[in-house]
N, C-alpha and C positions, 0 to 999 in steps of 0.2 A: 803540668798544670797544677799550682799550689792549692792547698784545701786547709782550712781550719779543721782543728778537732773540737769538738764539745762533749765531755765526759759529766752527765748527770748524776752528780753524786747523793742528791737526795739528803734523807734523814733518816730516823729509825724507822725499820719495819714492823709492821704489826707482826707478819707472818715470824719473821726471824726473832723478833723480840728484842732488836737491837739494831745500832747502825751498821748498816752492809758495807760501807765505804772503810770503815776500820777494820773489819772482819779481817784476821789474818788468815791467808791460805798458803803454805807451802812457804813460810818464812816473810810474806811480803803482804799487807794490807790490799784488799780488792781495788783500792783507788790507786795506788801505786802501780800495781800489775796492769790497770785498762791505761792511765796515762803514760805508763813506759811504752806499751803496744801503739795506742794512736799516737804518739810522739814519733814513733818510726817514720809513720807517713804524712804527719799532718803538723803543720806550723803556723801560726802559734797552737797553742793548746789553751783551753779553756776549762775549769772544770766549776761547775755551778752547785752551790752548796746552799744548805737550810741556813738560816739566820743562826748564828751561834754554833752551827755545826763544826766540832773539832775536827782537823784533818791533820795528817803527816805533811813533812816539807815535803815540796812536789815541784817538780820540773815544769809547770803550768801556771797560768794565771788564774787565780780565785774569784770569781763571782758570786756574789751574796744573793738568793732568792729575798725578796722584800716581805714575802708573807710566806709562812711555813703550812706545808699541807694542801696544797692547791693542786697539785699535779705536775706533769713532766711538761704542760704546753706552756706556762709562764716561763718555767727555766730554760726550755728550747727557745722561747723567743729572745729571752735576756743574752744566751749564748750566742744565738743568729746575729743579733744587733752588734755585738762587741766583735765577731767576724767580719761583718759588713765594715764596722768601723776599722777593720786592719786592712781594707780593700780588697778582700777576698769575696769570690763569686759564690762557691761552694763551701761546705761546711760537713764532715762526717759526725752526726749524732749516735752517741750511745750511752746506754745505762752503765752505770758502776758495777753492777752485778752481774757481770760477763767474765768472769774468770779464766773461760777458755778461747776469747776473742784473740783472733790472729790478723796478720797484715793481709792475710788472702784474700778474706772477707773486704777490707778497707778496698784493696787494689780491683776487685772485680766490680763492685759498685763505683769505684770512681771512675773506672774505665767507662761504665755504661753511662754515667752522669756526663762525662766531659763528651759524649758523642751524641746527647740526647736534647732535647728542646724540653725535656719534662723538669717541673720545679722539684720534683722528689724522686728518689730512686730507691725502692725498698727491696730486700730478700722476700721472696714468698717460698714458705715450703709446706702450705696447708693452710698457712695464716699470715699475716703481716707480720713484720718487725719493725714497728714504728722506731725502736730506740736502738737501731742498729743500721742508720738508713744515710744516704746523702742528699742534703736539702740545701737547695739556694737561699744564700743570705738575705734576698730579698723578700722572701716568707714570713722574714720579722713581722713586718707590717700587717701580713693578714695575721699572723700568731695574735699580736696584740689586741687587733679587732676581734678577734674569736674571744680572747680573754674578757676583753671587756663587756662582751654579750653573754657571759657566762660560761663559757666553754671551758673544759678541764683536760679533754683528751687529746692525743695527738692524732687521733681519727679524724676528727673535727677539721684539723690542718690536711692532711692528707686527702680527705674526700673534697675538701673546697677548691684543691689545685690539680693541675697535671701530672699525674702520678706513674713511674714507670714501676712495674714489679719486676723482678730477676727470679724466675723459678729455678730453685733448686732443692736437692734433698734436704731432709733433716741434718743440721750439721751440729757437732757438739759446740762450735764457736760462737753459734747464737745462741746457746743454753743460758738463762739467767738464773741465778740461786734466787731460791725462795724457801726453800727450808734447808738446815744443815746437812740434810739427806744428799742436796741436789750438788754438794762441793764434792762428793766421791767420783 
């Protein structure tokens, strides 16, 4: 079954002091690494970037947030709308700051999603990983409604629908980088 990929590139991180997407790790920017991984299982791949955010050449369609700094829910809605317009029912949504992401996680979540009636399928290892999940593209409408009501968090979207959580041990693939030390 086909699935779109949505990579949320964001902008500058307060904790990192710079744009995570263009942070170079082992000779590649984070956005290049994540797009390459997601692109092996998902097509098309959309990168949702902040207004004016500079990105390297990518094998993905770049979508721009209308407003800077309003959180991942607005960016997810934009990506889900684009995936739905491409005729796809499902999209893998992830953050750009996951340098260890593997196709294994995408495959596990997709298998669960394709056999589920849930709206979203998330990994759970003691906490939800909202930005490493598979979402129905129809959730774009609900995400837009939540944003219009002032919501900014992915939790609001997940709590408003039927979500399946896949219990797994803590994995390096789900680690997001928030400090330079997290890159080790």
